[in-house]
C-alpha positions in Angstrom: -0.2 0.4 -0.2 1.1 3.3 -0.6 1.4 4.0 3.3 3.4 1.2 3.8 6.0 2.7 1.0 5.7 6.3 2.7 6.9 4.8 6.0 9.7 2.7 5.0 10.6 5.8 3.2 11.2 7.1 7.2 12.6 4.3 8.4 15.7 5.4 6.2 15.4 9.2 7.1 15.0 8.2 10.6 17.7 5.6 10.9 15.7 3.0 12.0 15.5 -1.0 10.7 11.9 -1.6 11.5 8.8 -0.1 12.9 6.7 -2.3 15.7 3.0 -1.2 15.7 0.6 -2.5 18.0 -2.4 0.1 17.6 -5.4 -1.5 15.7 -6.2 2.3 14.3 -2.1 2.4 13.0 -2.4 -1.2 11.5 -5.4 -0.1 9.5 -4.1 3.0 8.5 -0.7 1.1 6.9 -2.6 -1.9 6.2 -6.3 -1.6 5.2 -7.0 -4.2 7.4 -9.4 -3.8 10.3 -8.1 -6.2 13.7 -8.5 -6.2 17.2 -5.6 -7.8 18.0 -2.5 -7.7 16.1 1.3 -6.9 15.4 3.1 -5.2 12.6 6.5 -5.2 11.2 7.7 -2.7 8.9 11.2 -2.6 7.7 13.4 -0.5 4.9 12.2 -3.7 2.3 8.9 -5.7 3.7 5.7 -5.3 5.6 4.5 -8.4 7.8 1.4 -8.4 9.8 0.7 -11.2 12.2 -3.0 -12.6 13.1 -4.2 -15.0 15.3 -6.7 -17.7 13.6 -10.0 -15.1 14.0 -8.3 -12.8 11.0 -6.0 -15.3 9.3 -8.0 -16.1 6.4 -10.1 -12.7 5.8 -6.4 -10.8 5.6 -5.3 -13.3 2.8 -8.0 -12.3 1.2 -7.9 -8.4 1.8 -4.3 -7.5 2.6 -2.5 -6.5 -0.3 1.5 -4.7 0.3 2.0 -6.8 3.4 2.8 -10.6 4.0 0.4 -12.0 6.5 1.9 -14.3 9.2 -0.5 -16.7 11.4 0.4 -17.2 14.9 -1.3 -19.1 17.8 -0.6 -17.9 20.8 1.9 -14.5 22.4 4.3 -16.9 23.4 5.0 -18.1 19.9 4.4 -14.8 18.0 7.5 -13.8 20.4 9.3 -16.2 19.0 8.9 -15.7 15.5 9.4 -11.9 15.7 13.1 -12.3 17.9 13.6 -14.9 15.3 13.2 -12.2 12.8 15.0 -9.8 14.1 18.3 -12.0 14.7 18.1 -13.1 11.1 17.8 -9.8 9.8 20.0 -8.0 11.7 17.5 -5.6 13.2 18.8 -3.2 16.1 16.9 -0.1 16.0 13.0 -0.7 16.3 10.8 2.6 16.5 7.4 1.8 18.4 4.5 3.8 19.4 5.0 5.4 22.7 1.9 6.6 23.4 -0.2 3.4 22.3 2.2 1.1 24.2 1.6 0.6 28.1 4.7 0.3 30.9 3.6 -3.3 31.0 3.9 -4.0 27.7 7.2 -2.1 27.3 8.9 -3.8 30.0 8.0 -7.1 28.8 9.3 -6.1 25.2 12.8 -4.7 26.4 13.0 -8.2 28.1 12.5 -10.8 25.2 14.0 -8.6 22.9 16.9 -7.4 24.9 19.3 -7.2 22.2 17.0 -4.2 20.4 17.3 -0.6 20.8 13.4 0.4 21.1 13.0 4.4 20.0 10.1 6.3 20.2 8.7 7.2 16.9 5.2 7.3 17.1 5.5 11.1 15.2 6.1 9.7 12.5 2.8 7.7 11.7 0.9 10.6 13.3 2.6 13.3 10.2 1.9 10.6 7.7 -1.8 10.5 9.0 -2.2 14.2 8.7 -2.2 14.3 5.0 -5.1 12.4 3.6 -4.9 9.8 0.5 -7.3 9.8 -2.6 -8.9 6.5 -0.3 -8.9 8.2 2.3 -10.8 11.3 1.1 -13.6 8.7 -0.7 -14.4 7.4 2.9 -14.6 10.7 4.8 -16.6 12.2 1.8 -19.1 8.9 1.6 -19.3 9.3 5.7 -20.3 12.9 5.5 -22.8 12.1 2.9 -24.6 9.4 5.0 -24.4 12.3 7.9 -26.4 14.4 5.4 -29.0 12.2 4.9 -29.8 10.9 8.2 -29.5 14.8 9.7 -32.5 15.7 6.9 -34.4 12.8 8.4 -34.0 14.0 12.3 -35.1 17.6 11.0 -38.3 15.6 9.3 -38.9 13.5 12.0 -38.4 15.8 15.7 -41.4 16.9 17.2 -41.7 18.5 20.7 -42.7 16.0 23.2 -40.3 13.2 22.3 -37.2 12.7 24.6 -33.5 13.5 23.8 -32.5 9.8 23.8 -35.0 9.0 21.9 -34.0 11.2 18.9 -30.4 10.3 19.4 -31.2 6.8 19.2 -33.5 7.5 15.8 -30.3 9.3 14.7 -28.1 6.1 15.2 -30.2 3.9 13.6 -30.8 6.0 10.5 -27.2 6.2 10.4 -26.9 2.4 10.3 -30.1 2.5 8.0 -28.2 4.8 5.4 -25.2 2.4 5.3 -22.9 3.9 8.0 -21.3 1.4 10.2 -22.3 2.8 12.7 -22.0 6.1 14.9 -18.1 7.6 15.0 -19.0 8.7 18.8 -21.5 9.1 21.4 -24.1 11.1 19.3 -24.9 14.7 21.5 -28.7 15.4 21.5 -29.7 18.5 24.1 -32.0 20.8 24.6 -32.9 23.8 26.3 -30.1 25.6 28.9 -28.5 22.6 28.9 -26.9 23.4 25.3 -24.5 25.3 27.2 -22.3 22.7 28.2 -20.1 21.3 25.1 -20.2 17.8 25.5 -23.9 17.6 27.2 -25.5 14.4 28.0 -28.9 12.9 26.3 -31.1 12.3 29.1 -35.3 11.4 29.1 -35.9 15.8 28.9 -39.2 16.1 26.2 -38.4 18.3 23.5 -40.8 21.8 24.0 -41.7 24.3 21.9 -39.1 27.1 21.7 -36.3 24.9 22.7 -33.1 25.3 21.5 -31.7 21.9 20.1 -27.9 20.9 19.5 -26.8 18.1 17.5 -23.6 16.6 17.5 -22.9 13.5 15.3 -21.0 11.7 13.4 -21.0 8.6 10.8 -18.0 6.2 11.1 -17.9 4.9 7.1 -15.2 1.9 6.3 -13.1 2.8 9.4 -13.3 6.8 8.5 -15.6 9.2 10.4 -17.3 12.6 9.7 -17.9 15.1 12.9 -20.9 17.6 12.1 -22.7 20.0 14.8 -25.9 22.1 14.2 -28.2 23.7 16.4 -31.3 24.6 15.6 -34.4 26.1 17.1 -38.5 24.3 17.7 -40.6 27.5 17.0 -39.7 31.5 18.2 -35.9 31.1 19.2 -34.9 33.4 22.2 -33.9 36.6 21.3 -30.3 36.3 22.9 -29.6 33.0 21.1 -30.7 34.1 18.0 -28.3 36.8 18.2 -25.4 34.5 19.3 -26.6 32.4 16.9 -25.0 34.8 13.9 -22.3 35.9 15.8 -21.1 32.2 16.0 -22.5 31.5 12.1 -20.0 34.8 10.8 -17.2 33.8 13.1 -17.4 30.1 11.1 -18.0 31.5 7.6 -15.4 34.1 8.2 -12.2 31.2 9.3 -13.5 29.0 6.4 -13.6 31.7 3.7 -9.8 32.6 4.7 -8.4 29.5 5.0 -5.1 28.6 3.4 -2.3 26.6 2.8 0.6 27.7 5.2 -1.3 29.6 7.8 -1.0 28.3 11.2 -3.0 26.5 13.1 -3.2 29.3 15.8 -4.1 31.9 13.1 -7.1 29.9 12.1 -8.3 29.5 15.6 -8.0 33.4 16.0 -9.8 34.4 12.8 -13.0 32.9 14.3 -12.2 33.7 17.8 -11.3 37.1 17.2 -15.1 38.0 16.2 -16.5 36.4 19.0 -14.2 38.3 21.1 -15.0 41.7 19.4 -19.0 40.7 20.1 -17.9 40.0 23.8 -18.5 36.8 24.0 -15.0 35.4 24.3 -15.4 33.6 27.6 -17.9 31.9 26.7 -15.4 30.6 23.9 -14.3 27.7 25.9 -12.5 25.0 23.4 -10.2 25.1 20.6 -11.8 26.2 16.8 -11.1 21.9 15.2 -9.5 19.3 15.1 -8.1 16.6 12.4 -10.5 13.5 11.0 -9.7 10.6 9.7 -9.8 7.1 11.2 -10.5 8.4 14.7 -12.6 11.4 15.7 -9.9 13.5 16.9 -6.4 13.4 15.1 -4.1 15.8 14.3 -3.8 18.7 13.2 -5.0 20.5 16.6 -6.9 24.0 15.2 -5.7 25.9 18.7 -4.1 28.9 20.4 -0.4 28.3 20.5 -0.4 25.5 18.1 1.7 27.1 15.4 2.0 23.9 13.1 1.2 24.6 9.0 -2.1 24.2 7.2 -0.8 21.8 4.3 -2.6 20.5 1.3 -4.4 16.8 2.0 -5.7 18.0 5.6 -8.7 17.5 6.7 -10.0 18.5 10.0 -13.2 20.6 11.8 -14.1 24.4 11.9 -16.4 24.5 14.9 -16.7 27.7 17.4 -19.0 28.5 20.0 -20.7 30.4 22.4 -21.8 28.2 25.6 -23.7 30.6 28.3 -25.1 28.8 31.9 -28.6 29.2 32.4 -29.6 30.1 28.7 -28.0 28.0 26.3 -25.1 27.1 23.8 -24.5 27.7 20.2 -21.6 25.5 18.2 -21.8 25.1 14.5 -19.2 22.4 12.9 -18.4 21.7 9.2 -15.9 19.1 7.9 -13.2 20.7 5.6 -10.3 19.5 3.4 -7.3 21.9 2.0 -6.8 21.9 -1.5 -3.9 23.5 -3.2 -5.8 27.2 -4.1 -8.8 26.2 -2.4 -10.9 25.2 1.1 -13.9 22.3 0.0 -16.2 22.2 2.4 -17.1 18.9 2.7 -20.8 19.1 4.8 -21.7 22.1 2.7 -25.2 20.7 1.9 -25.9 20.3 5.5 -28.1 23.7 6.2 -26.0 25.6 8.9 -28.0 29.1 8.4 -30.5 30.2 11.2 -32.9 27.0 11.1 -36.2 27.3 12.4 -38.8 24.3 12.5 
């Protein structure tokens, strides 16, 4: 696979003989194959995917670019890997320092006592920053399912329904339209509780003149979308209506001025400064956005103090919000793809102008 070749090039640059990968997410990124358990070893010349009998047959049919090897138990696997390292004179091995527990690290150091394990997870996270054509296709499909599911909810929702019931209906609709699942626990909240950015859906009933905040996403072929929309049932509270327009202006401004080479910190300030000028700075209490891909939260982080530059091929969220305890909150979240000379709003077909049902 394309990703394997990119990692192999990085091994040469960082003077590593191999990379030892245990994370299911990173294994899937490099091989395209999902499994809860497995080990991947990538050297400068080859890639070996070790799986047990639950996954072996499927992997032999689906995986290309990696040799699939079956193991019976962990003890046998460690012997196979140790023998491989010795035969191929592997000495310096990169590993995912944020994925490996201390107990695992200690164990591997004891088993592979002649190996220098070198923290190198940043290599993988940098590779995952820039999406491939296939990744973009999968994320766009997740977004398309999101659009259809959200439209269903707009047609379905009525006063008297509970937050939990609507949350369940949205999750069911996501699956009915081809999503594997919701990409995270759906936030479907109403009324003053919308002032909590990550509020929890309850049995609270939707009422006339309520503000509704829905934060949801779709998991499709391993990749995710992440969208937030805020809307009103009946005539909105005037202050919340004003806040909505401020958040919308901040979000649209940040998206319209996005360009390659801009720092994440600068992008964050584009939206934050509009909210600040309106007098609501202390009510915008999270970063402007985050990367999406195989995970709901990936790099880059679009936030204050983050000086990473925006690059072609990145996909991330833009999601300013204003949250006032006792009154309610507004967040509007889109997914954007950075192109060489433009920004594509993947979620543009999901309405975000002031919506009153």
